[in-house]
N, C-alpha and C positions, 0 to 999 in steps of 0.2 A: 736397438740402434744401429748394429750392423747391416740388418735388412736393408731399413729403412736406406742407410748410407751407400748399400750397393744397390739398388734400384733407382734411388734420383741421382748417383753416376752414370749409370745405364741411360736415364733418359735426356741429364743433358748432354751428354756426346751424342744422344743420338740426336736431339734437336741442335746442337752444333754443325754437327754433318750435313743435315737439311737443309738446313739453313743456307749456309757455303752452296750447296748444291743449286739448291733454288739460284741464287742470287747471283751466281757464276749464269747459267745458264738466262736470265732474264739478259743479263749484260752482254751477253754473247750473242745472241738474238738481236737486241740494242743495234748492236755494232756493227752487224749482217748490215741491217736495214738501211743506218747512218752511217754509214763506214765514208759515203760520195762527200758528207757537209763539211770532212774537213781539208782542207786542200789553201796550199798557200803559206804567207808569212806564218804563225803561230803554232799551225796545222794541230802540232803534236801536243804541245804542252797546252792545248786546249780541250783536246780527243782526252789528255789525261785525268783530268778536273774534272769533265764532263761525267765522264765513265766512274769514279773515285763518287763523286756528288751522288749519281743514279744508282750505285751501289746501296748506299747511303739508304736514300727512300726506299730499294727494292727491300732492305734487311728488315725496316718497319713493315714496312705493307706485307710483307708475308711472314712473316714470324708467327701470328695465330696460328696460319699454318702449317709450318714448322712443325710447331709445337705438335702440334694435333696430330703428323705424323710418327713423331717423334715417341708420341704415348701408345701409338698403334703400334708400335715394332718395337715399341721393351714390352709392354706386353703380349706381342708374338714371339719375342725372341725366350719369354721364360716359360713360355706353352712350349715353343720348340725344344726346349733344353729338358724337360719335364720338371723342370726347379717349380711353376705352377702345381705340378699336379703331386708334387712332396705336402706345399705348402698347403693344399685342400686335407692331405693324409692327416697331418700334426692339427687340425682345426684354425688352420690363417685364412678368413674368408677373402673376398677381392678387394676391401676395403684396404688389409694389407700392402696390396700393390697399385690402388690409387692416389692414399696417401702422400705417400714421395714425389710420386709421378706429377701430381698436383700442385704438391710445394715447389716443386721445380717451374712447373709453369705460373705460378703466383708470381717466385720471380723473374722470370723471363719476363712477364705484363710490367712488372716494375721497372725493369730495367727499360723495356723498350717506352714507357714513358716519361722517363730522365732522357733517353738518347733521342726522341724525337724534341724535347724542348733543347735540348742540346747542341745539336746536328741536324738531323735529319729533316725538317719543313722548311729548314735554310738551305741546306745543301740542294733538295730539289726545285726549289725560288732561283737557284745561283747555276743551276744546270741548266735552267730553260732559259734566262739572261742571253748566256753563253749560244745557245740556239737563235737564239732570239736574233746577236747581234751577227751570226753569218746569216743573217738571211730564213733561217728555217722555227720560227717560233711559231707554235700550236695554235691553232683559231681559240680552245680553249684559254691558252694562256691567255694569249694577249684580249680576250675580252674581261680578264680580271684587272688590267693595267689602268682602261679608260678610266681615270677620277669621273668621280660623280661632283656633277656645276649645280647643279641647284638647291639650294638648301633651304627648309626654312627656318623662320627664329623660334625662339622658344615659344614666349605669347606668342606666335602663328599675326604678330602685327609686319614683319619683316622677312621678304625674302631676299634669296643671294644667289648671284649667279659668280660662281667663283672659276677663273679657270687658269690653268699652268701655272698650277702649285709648284713654289720653290723648296729646298730642303731649309729654308731660316723660317718656317710657315706661312710665306708670302707668296701674295696669289696677282697674276696679272690679269689685264680686260677686264674689269671687277663689276660688277651694279648692283645697287643698291635700292629694293622698289619696298617703301615703306606706304603702307594700310592705313584708313582712316577707317570711321564709323563705318559700316553696311560695305566693308570691303573695295571702300573705293580707293586707287592711288594717291595719295595724301604727299610723296618726296619721291625723286627717283635720282640717284649718285649714280654716275657712272666716272670711274679712276683707269688710269692708267697700270696702277699700282697698289696693292692694299699690304702694308707692314706692320706686324705685330711691334705695339709703342712698349715702353718700358712701364706702366702702371697699368697693364690693363684696359688701353686703347687702341684702339686703328689708327694707324697714320694712310691717310689716303694722296695720292699725292696725282699730279694734272688729272685734273679732277673737275664736272661741271656737274652742278644742282639744278635740280628744278622742283619747280616746288606748286603744287598746287593746292589754291586756297578753294572752298563751297563755293565762296562765295564773291571771284574775283578771277583777275588777269594771272596765267603763268609766271611765275618770278623765276629769271635763269640768275648764277652764276657761275662765274669760273675760277681756280684757286690754283697755286701752284704746288703746295701740299698744306693741307689740313690734318687735327684730331681728332678724332669719333669716336666716342666712348656708345655702341652698344651694347644691349644686353647680352649678346652674346661675347664672350672674350676671345682671346685667340686660338686658346686650344678646344674650343668650342669645337673649330672646322677642323679637326687632326684627323679627318679621313684618308687613311691609308687605301693606295691602291696593290692589288694583288690577291692570289686564287687565297680563298682561306686556309682552305689544306695546309698553305706553305707557311704559316704564321701559328706560331707561341702562342700556348694559351694565355698568358700573359697581355698579347697585342690582340688576340679575339674578345678575350673580355672587355679592352677597353674598346675595342670598336664595335661593339654593340652598346656599350653605354653613349656615346658618340651617336652614333648612328639613329640609337632609341629617341635622343635631344633635339635631333636632326628630321625627323620625320621620313629615315631611308630605312632601307628592311633591312633586317636583321637574322631574319631564317638562318640563312645559309651560315653565318655569321657561331648563332649561338647553336645548329648543331654538330657545326665542326669542333666548337668544346669539351661538348659531352660527348663528341666522337674520339676525339684524342686519351680520351680514359677508358671508353665502354671498347674501341676494338682493339686494343693490346687485351686485357681482360678477359676476352671474346674464348682466350689460349686455353683457361682455366676450364668454362665450360665445353669448350670443342674437346679438348682433353679427355673429359669425364666420358663423353657421351663414348670419343673414341676407344676409350680404355672396356667400356662394357659393353661392345661392340666386338672386341678380341678378347674378352674374356669369358663368352658366349659358348656354352656348353654344346660340341656337335660341330667347329666350327672349323672348315675344312681352308686350308694352304696355310701359307706364312708371307712371306714379302707380300706376292702380289695380293690375297687377300685383303692386306693393309691400308696399302695404296693404291686401291680402288675404294677398301670403306675410307678412308682421309679424299679421294674426291668428292665420293656420295657425300659428306655432311660438309665439304667447303662449298661445296656448290647449294647445299641446303641453305646453309647461313649465310652466301653473299645472298644470296636470292628473298633472302628473310631482308635482310637487311637491306639492300636497295628498293623496295618496298614500304618497310618502313619509314624511308627517307623519304621516300615521293610524299608520301601521308604527312611530314613533315612540311614539309615546304609548302602542302597545299593547304596548311593550316587543320589540318583534322587532328593532329597529334601533336602534342608536347613537343618542341626538341630532346627535351630530356627522357621522355618516354622512348623516341624514337630511335637514339644512340643506344638506349639499352635494352629494350625489348627484345631484339635478339639473343644476346646473353642470357637476359632471363629465362626466355622459351628452351633456350642451348641446357642452360643448369637442369631445368624440369625435367628436360629426359633424356639427360646423361643420370639423374637420379631413381627416374624409372626404369631403365634401361639394368641400372648396375643392380637392383633389384628385383629385375624380371630376370634377368638371363644367368642371375647369380648362381 
């Protein structure tokens, strides 16, 4: 137990040091690039908020890489001080080093999952909102703010165009198309506003209704206010704008369900839901592979070798991750498999390497 706690403490301290160094470096680079953005009234307060929010988001994004580096540095440290040689002389194998380090990696991964749900995802969104308010919103962020306006009804008989969504679930400038047999237009409703009613109905204001009977002339009617009970209840159109990466897992699951009902694409949201679990837990297989490389026989160098190995493993992981996500977006791989495949491959590589190099 003493050895376990000793190695776990070293791994945790190495992780915290690596994480702080990486976060400070990222924030410093962002500050240098965006310093000109914060000018005028309230500039200092906005700058502090943005970089605190960005620090939280970067901490989540870089935690697996920091844990990978911490594992390598921990193994390097006990080799440099000859502690590992003493352990081997006593018949203790590499797993006596790996188990406490991997326990810290699992603890870090679990903490990052909770940290993302509680703070990091929302922090990234708030930082982008502040930048956008100052006229510096990114193209990628802006693209996800556009609410999708065309929806297909559950039974396929109605098509809705909903614009200018309000915080109370209302929509402005609404068009509802009701299709008859043979996908023929049977009724069209245009309204200035659509509001959720108290009993599951929709209240339309300033409406014009046109009916197109199969054998007759069009019927036209105006009304100031009328209640309609469509197949879709007021919660059916709860489609939230925003970048999936900046949503909590609960919200992502809700959006997958809503978008599936409305016939909208869901792959980005499903991938992100699984990624928010798989990505933090990549710290465990990455740390295992880093340990195997650091404990191999005949390894030369100490800190420099750790840095090179950490960068190499990180690049390989991010490359495989990008490939698997691309395959999921194109429909060639299920979202769950795309998110967890890099973790599984690196876990198998780490197990093989630890057995091969011990």
